[in-house]
N, C-alpha and C positions, 0 to 999 in steps of 0.2 A: 881181605877186612869185610868191609860193608861199602854198599853204593847209597848214597843220599838221594832221594826223589821227593822233593817237597818236605812235607813233614813225617815221610815213611822210611825208614831204615830198611832196607830188605837185603838177603844173602844175594851174592851172586851165585851164578848157575854152578852145579856140579855139587860133588860130595863136601861134606864138613858140617860145621857148625854155622848158624844164623840166627837172624832175629828180625820180627817184624813189629813195629809199633803203628796201632791207629787209634784214632780217637773214639773214645766211649760216648754213648749217646747222652744228651743233656739231661736227659730224665733218671740217668743213673748218676748223677753229679759230675758227669762231664770227666776230664782227664783222658787217660790212655791206657789201653790194652797190650801187653807185650805179649807174643809168641815167640817161646824160643823153639828153634828148628834144629834138626839133626838129619843130614841127608835128605834134607827137603820135606821131612814129617816134623810133626808137632810132637816137643819133648817137653813141654812144659811153657809155664808163662806167669804172668803176673798182672794186676791190677794195680793203676797209680791214677786213683780218683783226686778230683779236687776237694778238699775236705772245706767244711764251714768252719769259720774263724772268728774269733772276737774283732769286733769292727774296731776298737780301738788299736789291735796289731796292725790294720791296715793303716790307719791314720799314722801311727808311729812310724810305719813304712816311708809313707809320704812324707812326712815332716822330716825325715833323716836324709833324704835324697837331695842331690843338687838339681839345678833347673835343667841342666843337660839330660840327666837320667829321667826327670820326670817327662821332658819331652820324648824320650826314646819310650817309654813305657805307654804313653798315651799314644804315640804313633803305633806301637806294635797292638795296641788296643782297637786303632780306628775309632777313637773316642776323645772327648774333653772331658771325662767324668773319672776322677781319681780311682772310684771303685772299679771301674772297669780296666783300668791300667793295672790295678792290683791283681784283677783276675786274670790278666794277660801274663803278669809275672810268674802266678803260682801254676799257670797251665805250663810255662816254659820250665819252670823247676821240675813239674811233675814229668815231662818228657824228658828232662835231663837226667833224672832218677832211672826212668825206664831205660833210656839208653846205656846208662852206666852198668845196669843190670845186664843189658844185652851183650855189651861190650866183655864185662866179666865172662860171660857165659861163653863166648867164643875163646876167650884167652884161657879158661881154666883147663883144657886140654890142648893148650898149644894151637888153637886154632884150628885149621884145616892142614 
């Protein structure tokens, strides 16, 4: 399948399908770029940006969480600001979406 290295998912060596997820520049709204690979060559991809959202959605998200979940997302954001915690959450969600698409790419043809 794939081997995890930090925030990147890269294919193992050899023929077959894989993917790579790398951060998008902040001036392009951040998020992730997904590159789909076939036999080590780019075969497609996608963009998983962080989208602007209504601030009330962030407040609702924050107010709906337990103290433990709040603490987790503040830790992930390395911040004491709820808005930074929300950004960390959205970044994690975008990464999960990119990874899910990458895994679907690998599994669509039975992997390798």
